[in-house]
N, C-alpha and C positions, 0 to 999 in steps of 0.2 A: 182286432186278431192280433195277433203276434204278424213283424213282416221281413219281407221275405221269404215266401210262399212256394209261392212268388216268387211267394216272401219271404220273410222268415215263417213264418209257419211255430205255435206253440209249439210247449215241449209235451212231448214221454213217454214212457216208461215202456227202456228195455229189459229188457231181465239179467241177468244172465249179476246184478244185483249196476246193473247200471242204468244209469236217472238223464237218460240228455233229450240238450236238447232241439229240437228239428223243425228247417225248416221248409215254408215250401213256398214255388212263386207266387207272390202281388198279382198274376194276374191272373184273373179269372179258370178257375176250375174249370173249367173252355166253360163259362157262364155262353153262354145261349148255342152252344152246339151242336153236332149233330153222331150220333154211335158212330164209327169209326174203328178202319180192316187195320191192321198194323201190317200187312200184309205189301199196303200202300206206302208203309214208312217198316222197312224190310229192318231198314240202322237204327230207329226209332230202337230206345231203349232202358224200363221200368230197373229205375237204379234205389237197390231199399235194402234190406239186412232182414235172416228170417230172425232176431231176437228181437227185433218193434213186431213185435204181433197185435196190432191195433191197426193193420191192415193189409189184406188180403196180398198173401206175394212180400209179403212184409214193405211194400211200394212204399216212395215219404220225398221220390222228387223222378222229374227225365232225366235225358240224357240221346246224345247222335254219337253213332258209330261210327269216327274216324280215320281211325286203320282197322283190322281185321282185329288186334289188342287194345286200344288206343278208346277208352269217348268222352265225350269231350258234356261235361254237364256241369253246374252251378254252383262257385268257389263254396257259397253260404251250406251247403249238400251234405257237402262233405267235411268243412275246414277240421271240425273236429275228433275224424276219423285220421290224420294222417297216420298220427302212433301206429293203430288197428288196422287199419289197410278192411285183414281177412273177415270178417266182417261184415261185408260189401258184400255182396251182385247186384248182378246183371239179368234182368230178363227178358231179353226177347220175341216176338212173335207169338203173345200171350197177350189178347184184341179182350179178355176180363180177367180183372185180375181173382174172384175165388178161382176160376178153372188151375188145368195144370199142363195148357201147353203151350208151344214152342224151349228154349235152350235159355237152363242157368248156370254162368259164369259170373264166379268166383273175383273178388281184384287183385291184386298182392301193393302195388302202388298206390298213393294218390298228390299230385302236384296241384297247389295250391296255385295262380297266379301270385307272378311277389309282388305284385302291390293292392294287393287286393286289402281290405279298411272296410271300416262300417264307419258309416253316421246313424241320424237318428231322421226321420220325417213323423211330427205328432204320433213317436208310440212307432212305431214305425223303421223295423229294422234297415235302410241303404246301401248297399252293398255297388263298392266302387272295386273295376276290374270283376267283376264276377266270374269271373273263371277255372276250370278247373279242367287234369284232364288227370281219366284213371282207367292203367295198366292194368287189363286184365290176366288172368291168372294163364289164359289161354287163348291163341287168334279162335278166330270165331265164321267160317266164313261166307258171311253175306257181304252183300252191296256198304258199301260206309259212306256218306251222306255227301252230298256236294256245296263249298263251300261258298262263303260269295256279299257280298253290299244288295243294300234289299234295293242301289239308287236314286227314281225318282220314283219307284215304287209304292200307287198310292193304297195298294193293298193286299193284304196277304192272309195269308193263315198261319194260326198253333196249331196245338195236336196237344193233349196227357189224356193223363186217369185224373187226375184235384174234383172239385168242390162243383153243380154247378149252377153254387149257390154261394153267397156265404152263413148259407147255415144249413146249407146238406151238408150233412154228414158221410154218409156212404154210397158215395158212387162211385167203383169200380170199373166204371165200362170207358176202354180209352172211347176219348168225344175228341171232333175237330172241330173247329169254325173259325171263321172267312173274316176277316178284323179289320176295322180301319190305319194309315199310316198317318197321324196327328200333322206332324216332324215338329220339331223341335219348335217352335214357337209355342204349341198346345203344353208342351209340358214345364220350358218351360213356364205358362203361365200361374199349373198344375205345382210343382213344384220350390218351384224357389230356386235359387243357386244349391235347394238336396242334386238334380239331376247338370250331371259331368254332358256335352255331346258328345264331346271326343271318346266316351264311351259306355254312353249310352240312347236308346233309342225311346222312342217311344207306340204302342200304336195298341189298338184295341177304343172299346166306346161304352155307354150302358147297357145295348142293346148288345154285344159279344167280343169276352175281354178270356183271362184267364186268370186260374185262385189258388184254392191250399192245396197243396201236395203235385202241382203243377212245373213248379223252379225247377231248373235247368233244358224244361225243355225244348220247340223249338219251332223257334217265327221266324216263319217257309218267305220267301221275294223272288216271282220272277223263277224259280224252280230249285230255287238256295236255303242254303237254313243260313240266312241272317243275321239272327244274334241268335242270345237262351234269351226263354226264362227270368226275371229276378227279382222286385220286388215293386210298391204298388200302396196304392189305400186303401180296400178295401174290392172288392171283389166289381165290375163293373160301377165301379157308383157315377154317375153321372162327373165330366168334370176331374175326372182321376184318372185317366187312363194306364194300360202295364205299363213297367218297368221295363223294359230286354236291356243285358245285357251283345255290345258288337265284341264281333267276332277281329277285332285289326288287331291285338294283341294277341300269340294263345297263353299258357301259362307256359 
């Protein structure tokens, strides 16, 4: 599996003669989760492009509305689109990607965290300061996500439209799952120096995780979005929790 999903997802064929590599969060595609409704997450966006025809609604990442016209997502999801932001879209209120519910808004600019960079872990792409802000072409009249630190929380919740296992290529339904927050020591044991606690935290287990096409989606703790799906080694792989981008410094 390519990395950054969660993780950096694999290569995808775009129309208009664009062959682009897309990334999905390495946190399980909500592995181990259950169907969820966007009504519970009115600020949750399916980020994608109409030319990404291999997925319904063109979805390849998630994002959270932080202002009426701004979405926070993973940097690896959109770094290649800085010069062509207009081919990106954000869709709200669509539980099932194959449906037509909700509203879709174009993106007019992409801002990547100035310290974003990539390294690797076992052929998985590791995103450092893996954050980006998408400015929408128009404001949307929706609640914005509350952001905050996980503090001492021991559990959190994830939500996304990604794979339900490493071999599930077809999930298009929004799903959510409760995940443990094992702490920095567990992440360090799993990933060594690839894990940087200054801008990353871990969540998940072999029972519940994020996966491909979940990148940029939320990790919610204590009622607030505390981090975004970023990368990880496999989906729901024992001993390798998903890695999430902290929101301490926004782009």
